[in-house]
GUMARTI-798330 format. One record per residue: x, y, z of N, C-alpha, C in turn. Coordinates in nm, 3 decimals, always signed. Layout:
// residues N
+---------+---------+---------+---------+---------+---------+---------+---------+---------+
|     n.x |     n.y |     n.z |    ca.x |    ca.y |    ca.z |     c.x |     c.y |     c.z |
+---------+---------+---------+---------+---------+---------+---------+---------+---------+
|       X |       Y |       Z |       X |       Y |       Z |       X |       Y |       Z |
...
+---------+---------+---------+---------+---------+---------+---------+---------+---------+
//
This chain:
// residues 133
+---------+---------+---------+---------+---------+---------+---------+---------+---------+
|     n.x |     n.y |     n.z |    ca.x |    ca.y |    ca.z |     c.x |     c.y |     c.z |
+---------+---------+---------+---------+---------+---------+---------+---------+---------+
|  +0.007 |  -0.968 |  -2.815 |  -0.057 |  -0.849 |  -2.722 |  +0.048 |  -0.744 |  -2.697 |
|  +0.004 |  -0.631 |  -2.679 |  +0.082 |  -0.514 |  -2.656 |  +0.116 |  -0.488 |  -2.503 |
|  +0.228 |  -0.446 |  -2.480 |  +0.270 |  -0.404 |  -2.338 |  +0.201 |  -0.277 |  -2.302 |
|  +0.172 |  -0.262 |  -2.177 |  +0.101 |  -0.134 |  -2.131 |  +0.209 |  -0.028 |  -2.145 |
|  +0.160 |  +0.099 |  -2.156 |  +0.242 |  +0.213 |  -2.162 |  +0.184 |  +0.329 |  -2.065 |
|  +0.069 |  +0.309 |  -2.006 |  +0.014 |  +0.420 |  -1.925 |  -0.034 |  +0.352 |  -1.794 |
|  -0.034 |  +0.439 |  -1.692 |  -0.090 |  +0.393 |  -1.567 |  -0.233 |  +0.355 |  -1.568 |
|  -0.310 |  +0.418 |  -1.655 |  -0.449 |  +0.388 |  -1.671 |  -0.473 |  +0.236 |  -1.733 |
|  -0.386 |  +0.199 |  -1.822 |  -0.383 |  +0.072 |  -1.867 |  -0.346 |  -0.031 |  -1.752 |
|  -0.252 |  -0.003 |  -1.679 |  -0.219 |  -0.075 |  -1.564 |  -0.335 |  -0.095 |  -1.448 |
|  -0.392 |  +0.027 |  -1.428 |  -0.501 |  +0.020 |  -1.328 |  -0.626 |  -0.060 |  -1.383 |
|  -0.655 |  -0.051 |  -1.519 |  -0.763 |  -0.122 |  -1.570 |  -0.745 |  -0.271 |  -1.556 |
|  -0.623 |  -0.321 |  -1.575 |  -0.597 |  -0.470 |  -1.560 |  -0.599 |  -0.507 |  -1.427 |
|  -0.555 |  -0.409 |  -1.330 |  -0.573 |  -0.447 |  -1.181 |  -0.715 |  -0.468 |  -1.151 |
|  -0.797 |  -0.377 |  -1.192 |  -0.952 |  -0.389 |  -1.178 |  -0.999 |  -0.526 |  -1.224 |
|  -0.956 |  -0.557 |  -1.354 |  -1.006 |  -0.688 |  -1.408 |  -0.958 |  -0.800 |  -1.324 |
|  -0.835 |  -0.810 |  -1.285 |  -0.769 |  -0.919 |  -1.201 |  -0.855 |  -0.919 |  -1.068 |
|  -0.881 |  -0.805 |  -1.007 |  -0.941 |  -0.796 |  -0.874 |  -1.082 |  -0.847 |  -0.888 |
|  -1.155 |  -0.821 |  -1.002 |  -1.286 |  -0.856 |  -1.026 |  -1.307 |  -1.015 |  -1.040 |
|  -1.206 |  -1.068 |  -1.110 |  -1.205 |  -1.203 |  -1.124 |  -1.187 |  -1.269 |  -0.987 |
|  -1.109 |  -1.229 |  -0.902 |  -1.083 |  -1.295 |  -0.774 |  -1.196 |  -1.276 |  -0.670 |
|  -1.272 |  -1.148 |  -0.675 |  -1.373 |  -1.127 |  -0.569 |  -1.508 |  -1.139 |  -0.628 |
|  -1.542 |  -1.134 |  -0.756 |  -1.679 |  -1.132 |  -0.798 |  -1.689 |  -1.232 |  -0.922 |
|  -1.581 |  -1.294 |  -0.955 |  -1.579 |  -1.378 |  -1.068 |  -1.642 |  -1.522 |  -1.047 |
|  -1.648 |  -1.597 |  -1.133 |  -1.692 |  -1.737 |  -1.125 |  -1.587 |  -1.821 |  -1.062 |
|  -1.626 |  -1.944 |  -1.028 |  -1.526 |  -2.025 |  -0.957 |  -1.407 |  -2.060 |  -1.047 |
|  -1.446 |  -2.072 |  -1.176 |  -1.324 |  -2.101 |  -1.284 |  -1.236 |  -1.966 |  -1.274 |
|  -1.289 |  -1.854 |  -1.274 |  -1.199 |  -1.738 |  -1.283 |  -1.118 |  -1.722 |  -1.151 |
|  -1.180 |  -1.745 |  -1.035 |  -1.109 |  -1.738 |  -0.918 |  -0.999 |  -1.837 |  -0.904 |
|  -1.032 |  -1.954 |  -0.957 |  -0.922 |  -2.074 |  -0.958 |  -0.808 |  -2.024 |  -1.040 |
|  -0.842 |  -1.969 |  -1.155 |  -0.737 |  -1.926 |  -1.253 |  -0.650 |  -1.818 |  -1.189 |
|  -0.712 |  -1.710 |  -1.114 |  -0.639 |  -1.613 |  -1.049 |  -0.551 |  -1.672 |  -0.945 |
|  -0.595 |  -1.751 |  -0.865 |  -0.518 |  -1.813 |  -0.748 |  -0.404 |  -1.887 |  -0.816 |
|  -0.413 |  -1.954 |  -0.933 |  -0.282 |  -2.018 |  -1.001 |  -0.187 |  -1.914 |  -1.028 |
|  -0.236 |  -1.809 |  -1.084 |  -0.138 |  -1.685 |  -1.119 |  -0.065 |  -1.638 |  -0.998 |
|  -0.147 |  -1.614 |  -0.902 |  -0.085 |  -1.571 |  -0.772 |  +0.020 |  -1.667 |  -0.717 |
|  +0.008 |  -1.795 |  -0.730 |  +0.112 |  -1.898 |  -0.687 |  +0.233 |  -1.889 |  -0.775 |
|  +0.200 |  -1.885 |  -0.900 |  +0.317 |  -1.902 |  -1.006 |  +0.393 |  -1.777 |  -1.021 |
|  +0.334 |  -1.659 |  -1.002 |  +0.399 |  -1.538 |  -1.044 |  +0.516 |  -1.504 |  -0.941 |
|  +0.621 |  -1.434 |  -0.986 |  +0.728 |  -1.388 |  -0.902 |  +0.724 |  -1.235 |  -0.884 |
|  +0.660 |  -1.157 |  -0.967 |  +0.651 |  -1.012 |  -0.954 |  +0.519 |  -0.958 |  -0.947 |
|  +0.503 |  -0.883 |  -0.831 |  +0.357 |  -0.828 |  -0.814 |  +0.357 |  -0.681 |  -0.801 |
|  +0.241 |  -0.621 |  -0.855 |  +0.208 |  -0.479 |  -0.832 |  +0.120 |  -0.463 |  -0.715 |
|  +0.148 |  -0.376 |  -0.627 |  +0.072 |  -0.371 |  -0.502 |  -0.036 |  -0.250 |  -0.532 |
|  -0.159 |  -0.282 |  -0.473 |  -0.262 |  -0.182 |  -0.491 |  -0.349 |  -0.181 |  -0.368 |
|  -0.429 |  -0.081 |  -0.341 |  -0.512 |  -0.068 |  -0.232 |  -0.645 |  -0.044 |  -0.273 |
|  -0.751 |  -0.107 |  -0.208 |  -0.888 |  -0.081 |  -0.229 |  -0.947 |  -0.071 |  -0.083 |
|  -0.999 |  +0.051 |  -0.068 |  -1.062 |  +0.081 |  +0.067 |  -0.954 |  +0.047 |  +0.193 |
|  -0.840 |  +0.091 |  +0.165 |  -0.725 |  +0.082 |  +0.249 |  -0.679 |  -0.064 |  +0.279 |
|  -0.722 |  -0.159 |  +0.191 |  -0.667 |  -0.288 |  +0.208 |  -0.564 |  -0.313 |  +0.096 |
|  -0.453 |  -0.359 |  +0.148 |  -0.343 |  -0.383 |  +0.053 |  -0.363 |  -0.513 |  -0.020 |
|  -0.342 |  -0.523 |  -0.163 |  -0.376 |  -0.630 |  -0.241 |  -0.252 |  -0.638 |  -0.335 |
|  -0.251 |  -0.764 |  -0.411 |  -0.134 |  -0.777 |  -0.496 |  -0.192 |  -0.839 |  -0.631 |
|  -0.124 |  -0.793 |  -0.739 |  -0.159 |  -0.848 |  -0.874 |  -0.046 |  -0.876 |  -0.955 |
|  -0.036 |  -1.004 |  -1.012 |  +0.092 |  -1.047 |  -1.088 |  +0.119 |  -0.955 |  -1.217 |
|  +0.241 |  -0.924 |  -1.226 |  +0.287 |  -0.838 |  -1.334 |  +0.259 |  -0.896 |  -1.471 |
|  +0.276 |  -1.028 |  -1.479 |  +0.256 |  -1.095 |  -1.611 |  +0.116 |  -1.076 |  -1.661 |
|  +0.025 |  -1.053 |  -1.576 |  -0.116 |  -1.024 |  -1.620 |  -0.139 |  -0.883 |  -1.644 |
|  -0.106 |  -0.788 |  -1.549 |  -0.135 |  -0.650 |  -1.553 |  -0.044 |  -0.571 |  -1.654 |
|  +0.057 |  -0.641 |  -1.697 |  +0.153 |  -0.581 |  -1.785 |  +0.120 |  -0.571 |  -1.940 |
|  +0.001 |  -0.632 |  -1.966 |  -0.041 |  -0.631 |  -2.112 |  -0.169 |  -0.550 |  -2.125 |
|  -0.188 |  -0.477 |  -2.235 |  -0.309 |  -0.398 |  -2.262 |  -0.421 |  -0.468 |  -2.270 |
|  -0.526 |  -0.429 |  -2.191 |  -0.666 |  -0.488 |  -2.193 |  -0.667 |  -0.638 |  -2.185 |
|  -0.591 |  -0.684 |  -2.087 |  -0.581 |  -0.826 |  -2.055 |  -0.705 |  -0.890 |  -1.992 |
|  -0.720 |  -1.011 |  -2.033 |  -0.827 |  -1.100 |  -1.980 |  -0.778 |  -1.240 |  -1.967 |
|  -0.854 |  -1.328 |  -1.914 |  -0.816 |  -1.466 |  -1.903 |  -0.791 |  -1.527 |  -2.044 |
|  -0.887 |  -1.506 |  -2.137 |  -0.880 |  -1.571 |  -2.262 |  -0.759 |  -1.524 |  -2.340 |
|  -0.727 |  -1.397 |  -2.343 |  -0.615 |  -1.331 |  -2.414 |  -0.476 |  -1.375 |  -2.343 |
|  -0.486 |  -1.388 |  -2.219 |  -0.358 |  -1.431 |  -2.141 |  -0.328 |  -1.567 |  -2.178 |
|  -0.424 |  -1.653 |  -2.172 |  -0.404 |  -1.797 |  -2.191 |  -0.355 |  -1.822 |  -2.334 |
|  -0.412 |  -1.757 |  -2.434 |  -0.392 |  -1.775 |  -2.570 |  -0.265 |  -1.720 |  -2.622 |
|  -0.207 |  -1.621 |  -2.554 |  -0.088 |  -1.553 |  -2.592 |  +0.044 |  -1.634 |  -2.545 |
|  +0.106 |  -1.709 |  -2.643 |  +0.217 |  -1.790 |  -2.601 |  +0.342 |  -1.713 |  -2.585 |
|  +0.350 |  -1.598 |  -2.626 |  +0.480 |  -1.512 |  -2.617 |  +0.496 |  -1.436 |  -2.502 |
|  +0.403 |  -1.441 |  -2.408 |  +0.402 |  -1.357 |  -2.287 |  +0.519 |  -1.392 |  -2.207 |
|  +0.578 |  -1.304 |  -2.133 |  +0.701 |  -1.341 |  -2.058 |  +0.704 |  -1.222 |  -1.947 |
|  +0.733 |  -1.277 |  -1.825 |  +0.757 |  -1.177 |  -1.708 |  +0.863 |  -1.082 |  -1.721 |
|  +0.968 |  -1.102 |  -1.795 |  +1.067 |  -1.020 |  -1.816 |  +1.031 |  -0.900 |  -1.896 |
|  +0.956 |  -0.913 |  -1.986 |  +0.887 |  -0.800 |  -2.072 |  +0.795 |  -0.715 |  -1.982 |
|  +0.712 |  -0.775 |  -1.907 |  +0.622 |  -0.696 |  -1.826 |  +0.688 |  -0.625 |  -1.718 |
|  +0.791 |  -0.697 |  -1.666 |  +0.876 |  -0.630 |  -1.557 |  +0.935 |  -0.501 |  -1.599 |
|  +0.997 |  -0.511 |  -1.714 |  +1.060 |  -0.385 |  -1.770 |  +0.968 |  -0.278 |  -1.801 |
|  +0.848 |  -0.303 |  -1.848 |  +0.751 |  -0.206 |  -1.886 |  +0.688 |  -0.141 |  -1.751 |
|  +0.673 |  -0.230 |  -1.648 |  +0.623 |  -0.171 |  -1.532 |  +0.734 |  -0.088 |  -1.446 |
|  +0.849 |  -0.137 |  -1.461 |  +0.959 |  -0.068 |  -1.401 |  +0.959 |  +0.085 |  -1.456 |
|  +0.953 |  +0.079 |  -1.591 |  +0.949 |  +0.225 |  -1.654 |  +0.836 |  +0.312 |  -1.616 |
|  +0.716 |  +0.252 |  -1.608 |  +0.603 |  +0.322 |  -1.573 |  +0.592 |  +0.361 |  -1.435 |
|  +0.633 |  +0.285 |  -1.342 |  +0.630 |  +0.325 |  -1.206 |  +0.771 |  +0.383 |  -1.158 |
|  +0.865 |  +0.384 |  -1.232 |  +0.998 |  +0.444 |  -1.213 |  +1.058 |  +0.388 |  -1.095 |
|  +1.049 |  +0.265 |  -1.077 |  +1.129 |  +0.175 |  -0.976 |  +1.133 |  +0.040 |  -1.006 |
|  +1.216 |  -0.047 |  -0.937 |  +1.217 |  -0.190 |  -0.966 |  +1.164 |  -0.275 |  -0.848 |
|  +1.110 |  -0.376 |  -0.875 |  +1.050 |  -0.459 |  -0.770 |  +1.165 |  -0.503 |  -0.666 |
|  +1.131 |  -0.511 |  -0.551 |  +1.231 |  -0.554 |  -0.436 |  +1.175 |  -0.669 |  -0.366 |
|  +1.267 |  -0.745 |  -0.303 |  +1.231 |  -0.853 |  -0.202 |  +1.259 |  -0.798 |  -0.074 |
|  +1.141 |  -0.779 |  -0.006 |  +1.147 |  -0.712 |  +0.137 |  +1.069 |  -0.783 |  +0.241 |
|  +1.129 |  -0.810 |  +0.363 |  +1.050 |  -0.881 |  +0.466 |  +0.912 |  -0.823 |  +0.496 |
|  +0.903 |  -0.693 |  +0.509 |  +0.774 |  -0.624 |  +0.550 |  +0.681 |  -0.651 |  +0.425 |
|  +0.714 |  -0.645 |  +0.299 |  +0.634 |  -0.659 |  +0.190 |  +0.588 |  -0.807 |  +0.182 |
|  +0.671 |  -0.900 |  +0.213 |  +0.638 |  -1.037 |  +0.211 |  +0.535 |  -1.066 |  +0.327 |
|  +0.549 |  -1.010 |  +0.440 |  +0.447 |  -1.019 |  +0.545 |  +0.322 |  -0.974 |  +0.490 |
|  +0.316 |  -0.852 |  +0.431 |  +0.182 |  -0.806 |  +0.373 |  +0.127 |  -0.900 |  +0.268 |
|  +0.210 |  -0.947 |  +0.188 |  +0.169 |  -1.038 |  +0.085 |  +0.112 |  -1.170 |  +0.155 |
|  +0.175 |  -1.227 |  +0.251 |  +0.124 |  -1.350 |  +0.313 |  -0.002 |  -1.315 |  +0.383 |
|  -0.018 |  -1.193 |  +0.435 |  -0.129 |  -1.168 |  +0.509 |  -0.252 |  -1.168 |  +0.401 |
|  -0.216 |  -1.113 |  +0.280 |  -0.321 |  -1.115 |  +0.186 |  -0.353 |  -1.250 |  +0.132 |
|  -0.264 |  -1.324 |  +0.121 |  -0.281 |  -1.474 |  +0.083 |  -0.369 |  -1.537 |  +0.179 |
|  -0.353 |  -1.521 |  +0.316 |  -0.439 |  -1.576 |  +0.425 |  -0.577 |  -1.522 |  +0.398 |
|  -0.593 |  -1.400 |  +0.372 |  -0.733 |  -1.341 |  +0.349 |  -0.810 |  -1.403 |  +0.223 |
|  -0.743 |  -1.438 |  +0.125 |  -0.806 |  -1.499 |  +0.009 |  -0.786 |  -1.651 |  +0.006 |
|  -0.730 |  -1.703 |  +0.106 |  -0.720 |  -1.852 |  +0.127 |  -0.631 |  -1.927 |  +0.017 |
|  -0.515 |  -1.872 |  +0.006 |  -0.431 |  -1.929 |  -0.094 |  -0.293 |  -1.958 |  -0.013 |
|  -0.233 |  -2.062 |  -0.057 |  -0.103 |  -2.110 |  -0.007 |  +0.001 |  -1.998 |  -0.006 |
|  +0.073 |  -1.988 |  +0.102 |  +0.195 |  -1.895 |  +0.112 |  +0.312 |  -1.965 |  +0.042 |
|  +0.365 |  -1.883 |  -0.058 |  +0.486 |  -1.934 |  -0.120 |  +0.574 |  -1.821 |  -0.145 |
|  +0.702 |  -1.843 |  -0.107 |  +0.799 |  -1.741 |  -0.108 |  +0.861 |  -1.719 |  -0.248 |
|  +0.840 |  -1.820 |  -0.341 |  +0.898 |  -1.833 |  -0.468 |  +0.795 |  -1.860 |  -0.573 |
|  +0.811 |  -1.814 |  -0.686 |  +0.728 |  -1.831 |  -0.801 |  +0.782 |  -1.947 |  -0.889 |
|  +0.740 |  -1.965 |  -1.022 |  +0.800 |  -2.054 |  -1.100 |  +0.955 |  -2.037 |  -1.114 |
|  +1.010 |  -2.143 |  -1.157 |  +1.161 |  -2.140 |  -1.166 |  +1.236 |  -2.103 |  -1.032 |
|  +1.162 |  -2.126 |  -0.916 |  +1.206 |  -2.092 |  -0.779 |  +1.263 |  -1.958 |  -0.766 |
|  +1.205 |  -1.860 |  -0.841 |  +1.240 |  -1.720 |  -0.817 |  +1.165 |  -1.655 |  -0.704 |
|  +1.253 |  -1.583 |  -0.617 |  +1.201 |  -1.518 |  -0.502 |  +1.093 |  -1.413 |  -0.544 |
|  +0.971 |  -1.405 |  -0.479 |  +0.867 |  -1.306 |  -0.511 |  +0.918 |  -1.172 |  -0.478 |
|  +0.889 |  -1.075 |  -0.577 |  +0.927 |  -0.944 |  -0.543 |  +0.808 |  -0.839 |  -0.580 |
|  +0.828 |  -0.725 |  -0.515 |  +0.714 |  -0.642 |  -0.520 |  +0.752 |  -0.475 |  -0.564 |
|  +0.684 |  -0.423 |  -0.643 |  +0.704 |  -0.284 |  -0.667 |  +0.648 |  -0.209 |  -0.541 |
|  +0.742 |  -0.129 |  -0.478 |  +0.712 |  -0.064 |  -0.351 |  +0.636 |  +0.069 |  -0.378 |
|  +0.539 |  +0.069 |  -0.474 |  +0.448 |  +0.177 |  -0.486 |  +0.315 |  +0.118 |  -0.478 |
|  +0.221 |  +0.187 |  -0.409 |  +0.090 |  +0.141 |  -0.387 |  -0.012 |  +0.222 |  -0.477 |
|  -0.077 |  +0.141 |  -0.572 |  -0.169 |  +0.217 |  -0.651 |  -0.307 |  +0.211 |  -0.589 |
|  -0.379 |  +0.313 |  -0.564 |  -0.498 |  +0.319 |  -0.500 |  -0.616 |  +0.321 |  -0.578 |
|  -0.709 |  +0.234 |  -0.554 |  -0.839 |  +0.204 |  -0.623 |  -0.952 |  +0.216 |  -0.523 |
|  -1.004 |  +0.335 |  -0.494 |  -1.113 |  +0.358 |  -0.404 |  -1.066 |  +0.354 |  -0.259 |
+---------+---------+---------+---------+---------+---------+---------+---------+---------+
//
């Protein structure tokens, strides 16, 4: 899979991820929740003034979907982190206020609150909000 190079590609993946979570099948929702728990880096986005979060390892690859994501064995968060850093012109941060927003979102979508992703890495967030509607 190719890494994203444009904001439009990033936004398309955010829409796909969001749709899986809010209008997808039970299997798609379960898959998304697993990614939310495992991921360490998140892109923040807003829909109708509600702050939401999408994992970088999913939104960082062009035209991503569940099947492509699961079958691509070479995916790595370090690669997507670098490409999103370049695209958004900033690096993800660990911030108490952003954690509070993330945990509030986790509560809304009924998922466990975790401060760390896989490998016990602290969750971090790009402090730029992409607006979708």
